[in-house]
C-alpha positions as CSV (number, residue, x, y, z in Angstrom):
1,Y,213.6,193.9,222.9
2,L,212.1,197.0,221.4
3,K,215.7,198.2,220.9
4,I,216.6,195.1,218.9
5,V,213.6,195.5,216.7
6,K,214.5,199.1,216.0
7,R,218.1,198.3,215.4
8,L,217.2,195.6,212.9
9,R,214.8,198.1,211.3
10,I,211.9,195.7,211.4
11,D,209.7,197.7,213.7
12,R,207.0,197.8,211.1
13,Q,207.0,194.0,210.8
14,V,207.1,193.2,214.5
15,T,204.3,193.6,217.0
16,F,204.3,192.8,220.7
17,L,200.8,191.7,221.5
18,G,201.0,190.4,225.0
19,W,198.8,187.6,226.2
20,Q,196.0,186.6,223.7
21,N,193.0,184.3,224.1
22,N,193.5,183.0,220.5
23,P,197.1,183.4,219.4
24,Y,196.6,181.3,216.2
25,Q,195.0,184.2,214.4
26,F,198.3,186.1,214.7
27,L,200.8,183.3,214.8
28,R,199.8,182.0,211.4
29,Y,201.2,185.2,209.9
30,A,204.4,185.2,211.9
31,S,207.8,184.5,210.2
32,L,209.2,183.1,213.4
33,F,208.4,182.5,217.1
34,I,210.7,183.7,219.9
35,L,210.4,182.5,223.5
36,L,212.7,184.4,225.9
37,S,211.9,182.9,229.2
38,Q,214.0,182.7,232.4
39,Y,212.4,179.4,233.3
40,E,210.0,177.0,231.7
41,G,208.1,173.8,232.5
42,F,206.7,172.5,229.3
43,P,206.4,175.3,226.8
44,F,203.2,174.5,224.9
45,A,203.3,177.8,223.0
46,L,206.7,176.8,221.6
47,L,205.5,173.4,220.5
48,E,202.3,174.9,219.0
49,A,204.4,177.3,217.0
50,M,206.6,174.5,215.8
51,A,203.5,172.4,214.8
52,L,202.5,175.4,212.6
53,G,205.9,175.2,211.0
54,K,207.3,178.4,212.5
55,P,211.0,178.6,213.0
56,V,211.7,179.1,216.7
57,I,214.2,180.8,218.9
58,A,214.1,180.1,222.7
59,S,216.2,180.7,225.8
60,D,218.2,177.6,226.8
61,V,216.8,177.3,230.3
62,D,217.1,174.3,232.5
63,F,213.9,172.6,231.3
64,G,211.6,172.8,228.3
65,P,213.0,174.3,225.1
66,R,216.2,172.3,225.5
67,E,214.2,169.1,225.4
68,I,212.1,170.1,222.3
69,I,214.3,172.1,220.0
70,T,216.9,170.3,217.9
71,H,219.8,172.1,216.1
72,Q,217.8,171.8,212.8
73,S,214.4,172.9,214.2
74,G,215.4,176.2,215.8
75,I,217.9,178.0,217.9
76,L,218.6,177.8,221.6
77,L,220.1,180.9,223.1
78,P,222.6,180.4,225.9
79,N,221.7,183.8,227.2
80,N,219.3,186.7,226.4
81,K,221.8,189.3,225.4
82,A,220.6,191.6,222.6
83,T,223.6,190.7,220.3
84,T,222.9,187.0,220.6
85,I,219.2,187.5,219.9
86,D,220.0,189.7,217.0
87,Q,222.2,187.1,215.4
88,A,219.7,184.3,216.1
89,I,216.9,186.2,214.3
90,K,219.2,186.7,211.2
91,T,220.2,183.1,211.2
92,T,216.7,181.8,211.7
93,L,215.3,183.9,208.8
94,K,218.1,182.7,206.5
95,K,217.4,179.1,207.4
96,K,213.6,179.5,207.5
97,A,212.7,176.7,205.1
98,L,214.9,174.1,206.9
99,F,213.7,175.2,210.3
100,S,210.1,175.2,209.3
101,K,210.2,171.7,207.9
102,Q,212.1,170.3,210.9
103,A,210.0,172.2,213.4
104,R,206.8,170.5,212.1
105,R,208.6,167.1,212.2
106,R,209.9,167.6,215.7
107,A,206.5,168.9,217.0
108,N,204.9,165.7,215.6
109,Q,207.0,163.7,217.9
110,F,205.0,165.2,220.8
111,D,201.7,164.2,219.3
112,Q,199.1,163.1,221.9
113,Q,198.8,159.6,220.3
114,K,202.5,159.1,220.7
115,I,203.1,160.7,224.1
116,A,200.0,159.4,226.1
117,P,201.2,155.7,226.0
118,L,204.6,156.8,227.2
119,Y,203.2,158.6,230.1
120,L,201.0,155.6,231.0
121,E,204.0,153.3,230.9
122,L,206.0,155.7,233.1
123,F,203.1,155.9,235.5
124,N,202.8,152.1,235.7
125,R,206.5,151.7,236.4
126,L,206.3,154.3,239.2
127,V,203.3,152.5,240.7
128,K,205.2,149.1,240.6
129,T,208.3,150.6,242.3
130,A,206.2,152.3,245.0
131,V,204.5,149.1,246.0
């Protein structure tokens, strides 16, 4: 990924920090959020970035990002090839205002007040069918 950053000539604007205890202090200054995973469960970091209105790019892996990102809230990459990532970054930065607004809207759909009752309903259904 360092090669992509250098090729785009944005190496002075991009920093790879690794794992952080408090990513918000850095994320609030980010122009976009990129999650290049080979697999995911539920990508909280992706959802947190979207809640902050960050445009997102993520790998289209079997579970996780595909269920969260819509075509207006970010970009799903079918693979992690450098040329695909390069184009996704350019597109995301061009559509930053639209993606930011839609990312917040989409993240709100995963709010605890909305999701918790759905999990409880699912749990109750599973209990009824198991009995």
